[in-house]
N, CA, C, O and CB atoms as a CASP TS submission, in Angstrom:
PFRMAT TS
TARGET T0000
AUTHOR 0000-0000-0000
METHOD Language model
MODEL 1
PARENT N/A
ATOM      1  N   MET     1       0.820  -1.189   0.000  1.00  0.00           N
ATOM      2  CA  MET     1       0.000   0.000   0.000  1.00  0.00           C
ATOM      3  C   MET     1       0.864   1.253   0.000  1.00  0.00           C
ATOM      4  O   MET     1       0.523   2.254  -0.630  1.00  0.00           O
ATOM      5  CB  MET     1      -0.932  -0.002   1.197  1.00  0.00           C
ATOM      6  N   THR     2       1.978   1.190   0.709  1.00  0.00           N
ATOM      7  CA  THR     2       2.869   2.352   0.750  1.00  0.00           C
ATOM      8  C   THR     2       3.491   2.611  -0.626  1.00  0.00           C
ATOM      9  O   THR     2       3.522   3.748  -1.097  1.00  0.00           O
ATOM     10  CB  THR     2       3.976   2.144   1.803  1.00  0.00           C
ATOM     11  N   SER     3       3.978   1.559  -1.254  1.00  0.00           N
ATOM     12  CA  SER     3       4.634   1.743  -2.554  1.00  0.00           C
ATOM     13  C   SER     3       3.657   2.209  -3.630  1.00  0.00           C
ATOM     14  O   SER     3       4.059   2.884  -4.578  1.00  0.00           O
ATOM     15  CB  SER     3       5.297   0.446  -2.994  1.00  0.00           C
ATOM     16  N   ALA     4       2.379   1.857  -3.494  1.00  0.00           N
ATOM     17  CA  ALA     4       1.369   2.294  -4.457  1.00  0.00           C
ATOM     18  C   ALA     4       0.758   3.635  -4.060  1.00  0.00           C
ATOM     19  O   ALA     4      -0.133   4.145  -4.739  1.00  0.00           O
ATOM     20  CB  ALA     4       0.272   1.241  -4.587  1.00  0.00           C
ATOM     21  N   ASN     5       1.248   4.208  -2.941  1.00  0.00           N
ATOM     22  CA  ASN     5       0.774   5.505  -2.460  1.00  0.00           C
ATOM     23  C   ASN     5      -0.738   5.516  -2.201  1.00  0.00           C
ATOM     24  O   ASN     5      -1.433   6.467  -2.558  1.00  0.00           O
ATOM     25  CB  ASN     5       1.129   6.588  -3.466  1.00  0.00           C
ATOM     26  N   LEU     6      -1.232   4.441  -1.575  1.00  0.00           N
ATOM     27  CA  LEU     6      -2.664   4.312  -1.303  1.00  0.00           C
ATOM     28  C   LEU     6      -3.062   4.804   0.079  1.00  0.00           C
ATOM     29  O   LEU     6      -4.250   4.951   0.366  1.00  0.00           O
ATOM     30  CB  LEU     6      -3.081   2.882  -1.456  1.00  0.00           C
ATOM     31  N   LEU     7      -2.088   5.059   0.934  1.00  0.00           N
ATOM     32  CA  LEU     7      -2.392   5.510   2.286  1.00  0.00           C
ATOM     33  C   LEU     7      -2.428   7.037   2.341  1.00  0.00           C
ATOM     34  O   LEU     7      -1.626   7.700   1.685  1.00  0.00           O
ATOM     35  CB  LEU     7      -1.357   4.959   3.286  1.00  0.00           C
ATOM     36  N   PRO     8      -3.350   7.592   3.117  1.00  0.00           N
ATOM     37  CA  PRO     8      -3.344   9.046   3.306  1.00  0.00           C
ATOM     38  C   PRO     8      -2.020   9.495   3.920  1.00  0.00           C
ATOM     39  O   PRO     8      -1.413   8.756   4.695  1.00  0.00           O
ATOM     40  CB  PRO     8      -4.528   9.486   4.201  1.00  0.00           C
ATOM     41  N   SER     9      -1.581  10.678   3.582  1.00  0.00           N
ATOM     42  CA  SER     9      -0.270  11.150   4.049  1.00  0.00           C
ATOM     43  C   SER     9      -0.182  11.226   5.566  1.00  0.00           C
ATOM     44  O   SER     9       0.908  11.100   6.125  1.00  0.00           O
ATOM     45  CB  SER     9       0.031  12.512   3.460  1.00  0.00           C
ATOM     46  N   LEU    10      -1.301  11.428   6.238  1.00  0.00           N
ATOM     47  CA  LEU    10      -1.273  11.558   7.691  1.00  0.00           C
ATOM     48  C   LEU    10      -1.599  10.251   8.419  1.00  0.00           C
ATOM     49  O   LEU    10      -1.706  10.245   9.645  1.00  0.00           O
ATOM     50  CB  LEU    10      -2.244  12.627   8.121  1.00  0.00           C
ATOM     51  N   GLN    11      -1.756   9.159   7.696  1.00  0.00           N
ATOM     52  CA  GLN    11      -2.017   7.875   8.345  1.00  0.00           C
ATOM     53  C   GLN    11      -0.773   7.426   9.077  1.00  0.00           C
ATOM     54  O   GLN    11       0.312   7.387   8.497  1.00  0.00           O
ATOM     55  CB  GLN    11      -2.461   6.806   7.318  1.00  0.00           C
ATOM     56  N   SER    12      -0.920   7.086  10.351  1.00  0.00           N
ATOM     57  CA  SER    12       0.230   6.657  11.137  1.00  0.00           C
ATOM     58  C   SER    12       0.301   5.154  11.281  1.00  0.00           C
ATOM     59  O   SER    12       1.395   4.600  11.393  1.00  0.00           O
ATOM     60  CB  SER    12       0.193   7.291  12.495  1.00  0.00           C
ATOM     61  N   GLY    13      -0.826   4.484  11.283  1.00  0.00           N
ATOM     62  CA  GLY    13      -0.836   3.037  11.458  1.00  0.00           C
ATOM     63  C   GLY    13      -0.359   2.309  10.217  1.00  0.00           C
ATOM     64  O   GLY    13      -0.618   2.741   9.094  1.00  0.00           O
ATOM     65  N   TYR    14       0.342   1.200  10.424  1.00  0.00           N
ATOM     66  CA  TYR    14       0.797   0.321   9.351  1.00  0.00           C
ATOM     67  C   TYR    14       1.786   0.993   8.397  1.00  0.00           C
ATOM     68  O   TYR    14       1.859   0.648   7.217  1.00  0.00           O
ATOM     69  CB  TYR    14      -0.390  -0.178   8.572  1.00  0.00           C
ATOM     70  N   ARG    15       2.538   1.949   8.918  1.00  0.00           N
ATOM     71  CA  ARG    15       3.524   2.632   8.085  1.00  0.00           C
ATOM     72  C   ARG    15       4.850   2.665   8.824  1.00  0.00           C
ATOM     73  O   ARG    15       4.883   2.890  10.034  1.00  0.00           O
ATOM     74  CB  ARG    15       3.056   4.070   7.720  1.00  0.00           C
ATOM     75  N   PRO    16       5.940   2.444   8.106  1.00  0.00           N
ATOM     76  CA  PRO    16       7.251   2.550   8.753  1.00  0.00           C
ATOM     77  C   PRO    16       7.529   3.989   9.167  1.00  0.00           C
ATOM     78  O   PRO    16       7.151   4.930   8.469  1.00  0.00           O
ATOM     79  CB  PRO    16       8.363   2.044   7.813  1.00  0.00           C
ATOM     80  N   ALA    17       8.184   4.150  10.295  1.00  0.00           N
ATOM     81  CA  ALA    17       8.579   5.454  10.837  1.00  0.00           C
ATOM     82  C   ALA    17       7.384   6.314  11.247  1.00  0.00           C
ATOM     83  O   ALA    17       7.519   7.529  11.385  1.00  0.00           O
ATOM     84  CB  ALA    17       9.411   6.202   9.818  1.00  0.00           C
ATOM     85  N   HIS    18       6.240   5.710  11.437  1.00  0.00           N
ATOM     86  CA  HIS    18       5.059   6.415  11.931  1.00  0.00           C
ATOM     87  C   HIS    18       4.525   5.645  13.137  1.00  0.00           C
ATOM     88  O   HIS    18       4.624   4.420  13.202  1.00  0.00           O
ATOM     89  CB  HIS    18       3.961   6.556  10.811  1.00  0.00           C
ATOM     90  N   SER    19       3.964   6.373  14.073  1.00  0.00           N
ATOM     91  CA  SER    19       3.453   5.733  15.277  1.00  0.00           C
ATOM     92  C   SER    19       2.370   6.603  15.883  1.00  0.00           C
ATOM     93  O   SER    19       2.006   7.639  15.327  1.00  0.00           O
ATOM     94  CB  SER    19       4.585   5.479  16.296  1.00  0.00           C
ATOM     95  N   THR    20       1.859   6.177  17.023  1.00  0.00           N
ATOM     96  CA  THR    20       0.897   7.025  17.726  1.00  0.00           C
ATOM     97  C   THR    20       1.554   8.326  18.150  1.00  0.00           C
ATOM     98  O   THR    20       0.894   9.361  18.248  1.00  0.00           O
ATOM     99  CB  THR    20       0.319   6.296  18.949  1.00  0.00           C
ATOM    100  N   GLU    21       2.855   8.271  18.402  1.00  0.00           N
ATOM    101  CA  GLU    21       3.579   9.494  18.784  1.00  0.00           C
ATOM    102  C   GLU    21       3.562  10.518  17.652  1.00  0.00           C
ATOM    103  O   GLU    21       3.324  11.702  17.894  1.00  0.00           O
ATOM    104  CB  GLU    21       5.036   9.161  19.168  1.00  0.00           C
ATOM    105  N   THR    22       3.812  10.077  16.419  1.00  0.00           N
ATOM    106  CA  THR    22       3.782  11.029  15.309  1.00  0.00           C
ATOM    107  C   THR    22       2.374  11.558  15.076  1.00  0.00           C
ATOM    108  O   THR    22       2.206  12.718  14.700  1.00  0.00           O
ATOM    109  CB  THR    22       4.313  10.376  14.032  1.00  0.00           C
ATOM    110  N   ALA    23       1.359  10.725  15.293  1.00  0.00           N
ATOM    111  CA  ALA    23      -0.024  11.181  15.134  1.00  0.00           C
ATOM    112  C   ALA    23      -0.364  12.235  16.189  1.00  0.00           C
ATOM    113  O   ALA    23      -0.980  13.253  15.875  1.00  0.00           O
ATOM    114  CB  ALA    23      -1.004   9.989  15.233  1.00  0.00           C
ATOM    115  N   ILE    24       0.034  11.993  17.423  1.00  0.00           N
ATOM    116  CA  ILE    24      -0.228  12.951  18.508  1.00  0.00           C
ATOM    117  C   ILE    24       0.518  14.259  18.263  1.00  0.00           C
ATOM    118  O   ILE    24      -0.039  15.339  18.461  1.00  0.00           O
ATOM    119  CB  ILE    24       0.183  12.353  19.871  1.00  0.00           C
ATOM    120  N   LEU    25       1.767  14.165  17.837  1.00  0.00           N
ATOM    121  CA  LEU    25       2.538  15.369  17.552  1.00  0.00           C
ATOM    122  C   LEU    25       1.889  16.199  16.444  1.00  0.00           C
ATOM    123  O   LEU    25       1.887  17.428  16.506  1.00  0.00           O
ATOM    124  CB  LEU    25       3.968  14.999  17.162  1.00  0.00           C
ATOM    125  N   HIS    26       1.344  15.532  15.439  1.00  0.00           N
ATOM    126  CA  HIS    26       0.666  16.256  14.366  1.00  0.00           C
ATOM    127  C   HIS    26      -0.573  16.982  14.892  1.00  0.00           C
ATOM    128  O   HIS    26      -0.802  18.143  14.554  1.00  0.00           O
ATOM    129  CB  HIS    26       0.274  15.293  13.236  1.00  0.00           C
ATOM    130  N   VAL    27      -1.366  16.306  15.713  1.00  0.00           N
ATOM    131  CA  VAL    27      -2.578  16.917  16.269  1.00  0.00           C
ATOM    132  C   VAL    27      -2.211  18.127  17.137  1.00  0.00           C
ATOM    133  O   VAL    27      -2.822  19.189  17.019  1.00  0.00           O
ATOM    134  CB  VAL    27      -3.381  15.878  17.101  1.00  0.00           C
ATOM    135  N   ILE    28      -1.228  17.961  17.995  1.00  0.00           N
ATOM    136  CA  ILE    28      -0.792  19.066  18.860  1.00  0.00           C
ATOM    137  C   ILE    28      -0.288  20.236  18.018  1.00  0.00           C
ATOM    138  O   ILE    28      -0.589  21.394  18.308  1.00  0.00           O
ATOM    139  CB  ILE    28       0.315  18.594  19.834  1.00  0.00           C
ATOM    140  N   SER    29       0.473  19.929  16.983  1.00  0.00           N
ATOM    141  CA  SER    29       0.983  20.976  16.105  1.00  0.00           C
ATOM    142  C   SER    29      -0.156  21.749  15.446  1.00  0.00           C
ATOM    143  O   SER    29      -0.122  22.978  15.396  1.00  0.00           O
ATOM    144  CB  SER    29       1.896  20.373  15.038  1.00  0.00           C
ATOM    145  N   GLU    30      -1.162  21.038  14.940  1.00  0.00           N
ATOM    146  CA  GLU    30      -2.298  21.700  14.297  1.00  0.00           C
ATOM    147  C   GLU    30      -3.067  22.574  15.290  1.00  0.00           C
ATOM    148  O   GLU    30      -3.497  23.674  14.941  1.00  0.00           O
ATOM    149  CB  GLU    30      -3.238  20.658  13.678  1.00  0.00           C
ATOM    150  N   LEU    31      -3.242  22.095  16.522  1.00  0.00           N
ATOM    151  CA  LEU    31      -3.925  22.889  17.549  1.00  0.00           C
ATOM    152  C   LEU    31      -3.130  24.158  17.867  1.00  0.00           C
ATOM    153  O   LEU    31      -3.706  25.241  17.970  1.00  0.00           O
ATOM    154  CB  LEU    31      -4.130  22.051  18.833  1.00  0.00           C
ATOM    155  N   LEU    32      -1.820  24.028  18.020  1.00  0.00           N
ATOM    156  CA  LEU    32      -0.990  25.184  18.344  1.00  0.00           C
ATOM    157  C   LEU    32      -0.968  26.202  17.204  1.00  0.00           C
ATOM    158  O   LEU    32      -0.990  27.407  17.455  1.00  0.00           O
ATOM    159  CB  LEU    32       0.430  24.734  18.667  1.00  0.00           C
ATOM    160  N   VAL    33      -0.924  25.740  15.973  1.00  0.00           N
ATOM    161  CA  VAL    33      -0.955  26.651  14.824  1.00  0.00           C
ATOM    162  C   VAL    33      -2.278  27.422  14.805  1.00  0.00           C
ATOM    163  O   VAL    33      -2.295  28.631  14.574  1.00  0.00           O
ATOM    164  CB  VAL    33      -0.764  25.867  13.493  1.00  0.00           C
ATOM    165  N   ALA    34      -3.378  26.719  15.049  1.00  0.00           N
ATOM    166  CA  ALA    34      -4.690  27.376  15.065  1.00  0.00           C
ATOM    167  C   ALA    34      -4.736  28.459  16.139  1.00  0.00           C
ATOM    168  O   ALA    34      -5.207  29.568  15.885  1.00  0.00           O
ATOM    169  CB  ALA    34      -5.812  26.343  15.303  1.00  0.00           C
ATOM    170  N   VAL    35      -4.252  28.144  17.329  1.00  0.00           N
ATOM    171  CA  VAL    35      -4.254  29.117  18.425  1.00  0.00           C
ATOM    172  C   VAL    35      -3.327  30.289  18.097  1.00  0.00           C
ATOM    173  O   VAL    35      -3.662  31.440  18.375  1.00  0.00           O
ATOM    174  CB  VAL    35      -3.821  28.444  19.753  1.00  0.00           C
ATOM    175  N   ASP    36      -2.169  30.002  17.508  1.00  0.00           N
ATOM    176  CA  ASP    36      -1.242  31.069  17.122  1.00  0.00           C
ATOM    177  C   ASP    36      -1.875  32.051  16.138  1.00  0.00           C
ATOM    178  O   ASP    36      -1.580  33.245  16.173  1.00  0.00           O
ATOM    179  CB  ASP    36       0.018  30.470  16.511  1.00  0.00           C
ATOM    180  N   TYR    37      -2.740  31.549  15.267  1.00  0.00           N
ATOM    181  CA  TYR    37      -3.422  32.407  14.305  1.00  0.00           C
ATOM    182  C   TYR    37      -4.672  33.070  14.887  1.00  0.00           C
ATOM    183  O   TYR    37      -5.385  33.789  14.187  1.00  0.00           O
ATOM    184  CB  TYR    37      -3.797  31.604  13.082  1.00  0.00           C
ATOM    185  N   GLY    38      -4.931  32.823  16.169  1.00  0.00           N
ATOM    186  CA  GLY    38      -6.079  33.434  16.824  1.00  0.00           C
ATOM    187  C   GLY    38      -7.384  32.700  16.593  1.00  0.00           C
ATOM    188  O   GLY    38      -8.452  33.213  16.927  1.00  0.00           O
ATOM    189  N   ASP    39      -7.311  31.510  16.028  1.00  0.00           N
ATOM    190  CA  ASP    39      -8.507  30.710  15.804  1.00  0.00           C
ATOM    191  C   ASP    39      -8.881  29.965  17.083  1.00  0.00           C
ATOM    192  O   ASP    39      -8.077  29.842  18.007  1.00  0.00           O
ATOM    193  CB  ASP    39      -8.291  29.718  14.641  1.00  0.00           C
ATOM    194  N   PHE    40     -10.092  29.483  17.115  1.00  0.00           N
ATOM    195  CA  PHE    40     -10.518  28.621  18.202  1.00  0.00           C
ATOM    196  C   PHE    40     -10.129  27.196  17.845  1.00  0.00           C
ATOM    197  O   PHE    40     -10.218  26.797  16.684  1.00  0.00           O
ATOM    198  CB  PHE    40     -12.052  28.745  18.463  1.00  0.00           C
ATOM    199  N   ALA    41      -9.706  26.440  18.823  1.00  0.00           N
ATOM    200  CA  ALA    41      -9.319  25.053  18.579  1.00  0.00           C
ATOM    201  C   ALA    41      -9.896  24.190  19.689  1.00  0.00           C
ATOM    202  O   ALA    41      -9.878  24.560  20.862  1.00  0.00           O
ATOM    203  CB  ALA    41      -7.768  24.900  18.502  1.00  0.00           C
ATOM    204  N   THR    42     -10.402  23.045  19.298  1.00  0.00           N
ATOM    205  CA  THR    42     -10.916  22.099  20.276  1.00  0.00           C
ATOM    206  C   THR    42     -10.545  20.693  19.847  1.00  0.00           C
ATOM    207  O   THR    42     -10.404  20.408  18.657  1.00  0.00           O
ATOM    208  CB  THR    42     -12.448  22.240  20.437  1.00  0.00           C
ATOM    209  N   LEU    43     -10.393  19.839  20.804  1.00  0.00           N
ATOM    210  CA  LEU    43     -10.084  18.437  20.539  1.00  0.00           C
ATOM    211  C   LEU    43     -11.107  17.606  21.292  1.00  0.00           C
ATOM    212  O   LEU    43     -11.230  17.713  22.513  1.00  0.00           O
ATOM    213  CB  LEU    43      -8.612  18.067  20.964  1.00  0.00           C
ATOM    214  N   THR    44     -11.827  16.791  20.571  1.00  0.00           N
ATOM    215  CA  THR    44     -12.827  15.919  21.182  1.00  0.00           C
ATOM    216  C   THR    44     -12.395  14.483  20.959  1.00  0.00           C
ATOM    217  O   THR    44     -12.160  14.066  19.824  1.00  0.00           O
ATOM    218  CB  THR    44     -14.253  16.176  20.593  1.00  0.00           C
ATOM    219  N   LEU    45     -12.292  13.737  22.026  1.00  0.00           N
ATOM    220  CA  LEU    45     -11.887  12.340  21.951  1.00  0.00           C
ATOM    221  C   LEU    45     -13.050  11.463  22.400  1.00  0.00           C
ATOM    222  O   LEU    45     -13.682  11.731  23.422  1.00  0.00           O
ATOM    223  CB  LEU    45     -10.625  12.076  22.818  1.00  0.00           C
ATOM    224  N   LEU    46     -13.323  10.425  21.638  1.00  0.00           N
ATOM    225  CA  LEU    46     -14.406   9.509  21.966  1.00  0.00           C
ATOM    226  C   LEU    46     -13.848   8.106  22.147  1.00  0.00           C
ATOM    227  O   LEU    46     -13.093   7.624  21.302  1.00  0.00           O
ATOM    228  CB  LEU    46     -15.494   9.526  20.872  1.00  0.00           C
ATOM    229  N   ASP    47     -14.207   7.460  23.220  1.00  0.00           N
ATOM    230  CA  ASP    47     -13.860   6.057  23.421  1.00  0.00           C
ATOM    231  C   ASP    47     -15.151   5.269  23.281  1.00  0.00           C
ATOM    232  O   ASP    47     -15.957   5.216  24.210  1.00  0.00           O
ATOM    233  CB  ASP    47     -13.171   5.808  24.825  1.00  0.00           C
ATOM    234  N   LEU    48     -15.344   4.665  22.132  1.00  0.00           N
ATOM    235  CA  LEU    48     -16.585   3.948  21.852  1.00  0.00           C
ATOM    236  C   LEU    48     -16.426   2.440  22.006  1.00  0.00           C
ATOM    237  O   LEU    48     -17.270   1.680  21.532  1.00  0.00           O
ATOM    238  CB  LEU    48     -17.065   4.270  20.453  1.00  0.00           C
ATOM    239  N   SER    49     -15.366   2.003  22.657  1.00  0.00           N
ATOM    240  CA  SER    49     -15.076   0.578  22.724  1.00  0.00           C
ATOM    241  C   SER    49     -16.185  -0.236  23.394  1.00  0.00           C
ATOM    242  O   SER    49     -16.413  -1.380  22.998  1.00  0.00           O
ATOM    243  CB  SER    49     -13.786   0.365  23.458  1.00  0.00           C
ATOM    244  N   ALA    50     -16.868   0.301  24.375  1.00  0.00           N
ATOM    245  CA  ALA    50     -17.948  -0.438  25.037  1.00  0.00           C
ATOM    246  C   ALA    50     -19.244   0.360  25.029  1.00  0.00           C
ATOM    247  O   ALA    50     -20.154   0.068  25.805  1.00  0.00           O
ATOM    248  CB  ALA    50     -17.557  -0.785  26.478  1.00  0.00           C
ATOM    249  N   ALA    51     -19.336   1.344  24.180  1.00  0.00           N
ATOM    250  CA  ALA    51     -20.483   2.244  24.189  1.00  0.00           C
ATOM    251  C   ALA    51     -21.787   1.559  23.809  1.00  0.00           C
ATOM    252  O   ALA    51     -22.858   2.022  24.202  1.00  0.00           O
ATOM    253  CB  ALA    51     -20.234   3.387  23.258  1.00  0.00           C
ATOM    254  N   PHE    52     -21.723   0.478  23.062  1.00  0.00           N
ATOM    255  CA  PHE    52     -22.942  -0.122  22.545  1.00  0.00           C
ATOM    256  C   PHE    52     -23.390  -1.352  23.326  1.00  0.00           C
ATOM    257  O   PHE    52     -24.365  -1.999  22.946  1.00  0.00           O
ATOM    258  CB  PHE    52     -22.748  -0.488  21.112  1.00  0.00           C
ATOM    259  N   ASP    53     -22.703  -1.679  24.397  1.00  0.00           N
ATOM    260  CA  ASP    53     -23.049  -2.869  25.161  1.00  0.00           C
ATOM    261  C   ASP    53     -24.405  -2.767  25.845  1.00  0.00           C
ATOM    262  O   ASP    53     -25.121  -3.764  25.942  1.00  0.00           O
ATOM    263  CB  ASP    53     -21.993  -3.135  26.187  1.00  0.00           C
ATOM    264  N   THR    54     -24.767  -1.591  26.316  1.00  0.00           N
ATOM    265  CA  THR    54     -26.002  -1.454  27.087  1.00  0.00           C
ATOM    266  C   THR    54     -26.977  -0.441  26.497  1.00  0.00           C
ATOM    267  O   THR    54     -28.019  -0.176  27.097  1.00  0.00           O
ATOM    268  CB  THR    54     -25.673  -1.062  28.496  1.00  0.00           C
ATOM    269  N   VAL    55     -26.667   0.125  25.348  1.00  0.00           N
ATOM    270  CA  VAL    55     -27.505   1.176  24.770  1.00  0.00           C
ATOM    271  C   VAL    55     -28.269   0.619  23.570  1.00  0.00           C
ATOM    272  O   VAL    55     -27.695  -0.061  22.720  1.00  0.00           O
ATOM    273  CB  VAL    55     -26.645   2.402  24.349  1.00  0.00           C
ATOM    274  N   ASP    56     -29.558   0.911  23.510  1.00  0.00           N
ATOM    275  CA  ASP    56     -30.357   0.523  22.350  1.00  0.00           C
ATOM    276  C   ASP    56     -29.909   1.357  21.155  1.00  0.00           C
ATOM    277  O   ASP    56     -29.958   2.586  21.203  1.00  0.00           O
ATOM    278  CB  ASP    56     -31.887   0.712  22.624  1.00  0.00           C
ATOM    279  N   HIS    57     -29.476   0.704  20.096  1.00  0.00           N
ATOM    280  CA  HIS    57     -28.892   1.381  18.943  1.00  0.00           C
ATOM    281  C   HIS    57     -29.874   2.355  18.278  1.00  0.00           C
ATOM    282  O   HIS    57     -29.491   3.468  17.919  1.00  0.00           O
ATOM    283  CB  HIS    57     -28.421   0.353  17.929  1.00  0.00           C
ATOM    284  N   ASP    58     -31.118   1.948  18.115  1.00  0.00           N
ATOM    285  CA  ASP    58     -32.108   2.820  17.468  1.00  0.00           C
ATOM    286  C   ASP    58     -32.358   4.086  18.278  1.00  0.00           C
ATOM    287  O   ASP    58     -32.488   5.174  17.716  1.00  0.00           O
ATOM    288  CB  ASP    58     -33.425   2.069  17.267  1.00  0.00           C
ATOM    289  N   ILE    59     -32.423   3.943  19.596  1.00  0.00           N
ATOM    290  CA  ILE    59     -32.628   5.115  20.458  1.00  0.00           C
ATOM    291  C   ILE    59     -31.416   6.041  20.386  1.00  0.00           C
ATOM    292  O   ILE    59     -31.569   7.261  20.321  1.00  0.00           O
ATOM    293  CB  ILE    59     -32.885   4.681  21.924  1.00  0.00           C
ATOM    294  N   LEU    60     -30.219   5.467  20.398  1.00  0.00           N
ATOM    295  CA  LEU    60     -28.999   6.267  20.306  1.00  0.00           C
ATOM    296  C   LEU    60     -28.979   7.088  19.019  1.00  0.00           C
ATOM    297  O   LEU    60     -28.705   8.288  19.051  1.00  0.00           O
ATOM    298  CB  LEU    60     -27.760   5.363  20.374  1.00  0.00           C
ATOM    299  N   ILE    61     -29.268   6.448  17.891  1.00  0.00           N
ATOM    300  CA  ILE    61     -29.259   7.141  16.602  1.00  0.00           C
ATOM    301  C   ILE    61     -30.286   8.265  16.595  1.00  0.00           C
ATOM    302  O   ILE    61     -29.996   9.374  16.147  1.00  0.00           O
ATOM    303  CB  ILE    61     -29.539   6.156  15.453  1.00  0.00           C
ATOM    304  N   GLU    62     -31.477   7.981  17.089  1.00  0.00           N
ATOM    305  CA  GLU    62     -32.532   9.002  17.122  1.00  0.00           C
ATOM    306  C   GLU    62     -32.129  10.192  17.993  1.00  0.00           C
ATOM    307  O   GLU    62     -32.326  11.342  17.602  1.00  0.00           O
ATOM    308  CB  GLU    62     -33.844   8.397  17.642  1.00  0.00           C
ATOM    309  N   ARG    63     -31.566   9.918  19.169  1.00  0.00           N
ATOM    310  CA  ARG    63     -31.148  11.006  20.068  1.00  0.00           C
ATOM    311  C   ARG    63     -30.009  11.830  19.474  1.00  0.00           C
ATOM    312  O   ARG    63     -29.994  13.054  19.602  1.00  0.00           O
ATOM    313  CB  ARG    63     -30.719  10.437  21.420  1.00  0.00           C
ATOM    314  N   LEU    64     -29.064  11.167  18.832  1.00  0.00           N
ATOM    315  CA  LEU    64     -27.956  11.898  18.217  1.00  0.00           C
ATOM    316  C   LEU    64     -28.458  12.832  17.121  1.00  0.00           C
ATOM    317  O   LEU    64     -27.940  13.937  16.956  1.00  0.00           O
ATOM    318  CB  LEU    64     -26.924  10.919  17.644  1.00  0.00           C
ATOM    319  N   GLN    65     -29.463  12.389  16.377  1.00  0.00           N
ATOM    320  CA  GLN    65     -30.025  13.225  15.317  1.00  0.00           C
ATOM    321  C   GLN    65     -30.846  14.376  15.886  1.00  0.00           C
ATOM    322  O   GLN    65     -30.642  15.531  15.514  1.00  0.00           O
ATOM    323  CB  GLN    65     -30.890  12.383  14.384  1.00  0.00           C
ATOM    324  N   THR    66     -31.777  14.062  16.791  1.00  0.00           N
ATOM    325  CA  THR    66     -32.712  15.090  17.255  1.00  0.00           C
ATOM    326  C   THR    66     -32.120  16.018  18.304  1.00  0.00           C
ATOM    327  O   THR    66     -32.368  17.223  18.266  1.00  0.00           O
ATOM    328  CB  THR    66     -33.940  14.440  17.812  1.00  0.00           C
ATOM    329  N   ASN    67     -31.349  15.484  19.234  1.00  0.00           N
ATOM    330  CA  ASN    67     -30.836  16.312  20.328  1.00  0.00           C
ATOM    331  C   ASN    67     -29.537  17.032  19.983  1.00  0.00           C
ATOM    332  O   ASN    67     -29.280  18.129  20.479  1.00  0.00           O
ATOM    333  CB  ASN    67     -30.622  15.461  21.548  1.00  0.00           C
ATOM    334  N   PHE    68     -28.717  16.412  19.131  1.00  0.00           N
ATOM    335  CA  PHE    68     -27.393  16.968  18.872  1.00  0.00           C
ATOM    336  C   PHE    68     -27.172  17.381  17.418  1.00  0.00           C
ATOM    337  O   PHE    68     -26.136  17.962  17.096  1.00  0.00           O
ATOM    338  CB  PHE    68     -26.353  15.972  19.264  1.00  0.00           C
ATOM    339  N   GLY    69     -28.124  17.092  16.543  1.00  0.00           N
ATOM    340  CA  GLY    69     -28.020  17.497  15.147  1.00  0.00           C
ATOM    341  C   GLY    69     -26.955  16.755  14.358  1.00  0.00           C
ATOM    342  O   GLY    69     -26.487  17.241  13.329  1.00  0.00           O
ATOM    343  N   ILE    70     -26.574  15.586  14.834  1.00  0.00           N
ATOM    344  CA  ILE    70     -25.563  14.795  14.127  1.00  0.00           C
ATOM    345  C   ILE    70     -26.250  14.060  12.978  1.00  0.00           C
ATOM    346  O   ILE    70     -27.298  13.442  13.162  1.00  0.00           O
ATOM    347  CB  ILE    70     -24.845  13.783  15.095  1.00  0.00           C
ATOM    348  N   ASP    71     -25.652  14.133  11.802  1.00  0.00           N
ATOM    349  CA  ASP    71     -26.229  13.427  10.656  1.00  0.00           C
ATOM    350  C   ASP    71     -25.137  13.027   9.675  1.00  0.00           C
ATOM    351  O   ASP    71     -23.950  13.235   9.926  1.00  0.00           O
ATOM    352  CB  ASP    71     -27.283  14.301   9.952  1.00  0.00           C
ATOM    353  N   ALA    72     -25.549  12.462   8.579  1.00  0.00           N
ATOM    354  CA  ALA    72     -24.683  12.085   7.458  1.00  0.00           C
ATOM    355  C   ALA    72     -23.525  11.195   7.901  1.00  0.00           C
ATOM    356  O   ALA    72     -23.732  10.183   8.571  1.00  0.00           O
ATOM    357  CB  ALA    72     -24.139  13.331   6.778  1.00  0.00           C
ATOM    358  N   CYS    73     -22.334  11.569   7.531  1.00  0.00           N
ATOM    359  CA  CYS    73     -21.138  10.753   7.759  1.00  0.00           C
ATOM    360  C   CYS    73     -20.876  10.526   9.246  1.00  0.00           C
ATOM    361  O   CYS    73     -20.564   9.410   9.661  1.00  0.00           O
ATOM    362  CB  CYS    73     -19.923  11.414   7.117  1.00  0.00           C
ATOM    363  N   ALA    74     -20.999  11.568  10.034  1.00  0.00           N
ATOM    364  CA  ALA    74     -20.739  11.439  11.478  1.00  0.00           C
ATOM    365  C   ALA    74     -21.705  10.449  12.117  1.00  0.00           C
ATOM    366  O   ALA    74     -21.319   9.702  13.015  1.00  0.00           O
ATOM    367  CB  ALA    74     -20.854  12.811  12.174  1.00  0.00           C
ATOM    368  N   LEU    75     -22.953  10.436  11.666  1.00  0.00           N
ATOM    369  CA  LEU    75     -23.939   9.515  12.231  1.00  0.00           C
ATOM    370  C   LEU    75     -23.601   8.071  11.870  1.00  0.00           C
ATOM    371  O   LEU    75     -23.881   7.161  12.650  1.00  0.00           O
ATOM    372  CB  LEU    75     -25.352   9.869  11.737  1.00  0.00           C
ATOM    373  N   LYS    76     -23.017   7.851  10.722  1.00  0.00           N
ATOM    374  CA  LYS    76     -22.631   6.493  10.298  1.00  0.00           C
ATOM    375  C   LYS    76     -21.550   5.903  11.192  1.00  0.00           C
ATOM    376  O   LYS    76     -21.451   4.682  11.312  1.00  0.00           O
ATOM    377  CB  LYS    76     -22.145   6.507   8.851  1.00  0.00           C
ATOM    378  N   TRP    77     -20.729   6.759  11.827  1.00  0.00           N
ATOM    379  CA  TRP    77     -19.716   6.245  12.756  1.00  0.00           C
ATOM    380  C   TRP    77     -20.365   5.459  13.875  1.00  0.00           C
ATOM    381  O   TRP    77     -19.814   4.465  14.349  1.00  0.00           O
ATOM    382  CB  TRP    77     -18.880   7.391  13.338  1.00  0.00           C
ATOM    383  N   PHE    78     -21.537   5.905  14.296  1.00  0.00           N
ATOM    384  CA  PHE    78     -22.225   5.260  15.394  1.00  0.00           C
ATOM    385  C   PHE    78     -23.022   4.067  14.935  1.00  0.00           C
ATOM    386  O   PHE    78     -23.668   3.406  15.749  1.00  0.00           O
ATOM    387  CB  PHE    78     -23.121   6.233  16.086  1.00  0.00           C
TER
END
């Protein structure tokens, strides 16, 4: 995949000389650049590893749409 240039340039997984450290450094760098330019910056982290064990999926989708306005691609993550 690397030789065929099929991976996004910022993908850290499954690439030589890339790791979670390089991914974190990139995120921190982007946040600092935004703040330096006077922009607002926020980082939201979601741990969904056990989120669906006790939640009714249909209710979750409905609440995300109606209460939080989440739709399209972001809604498909859930």
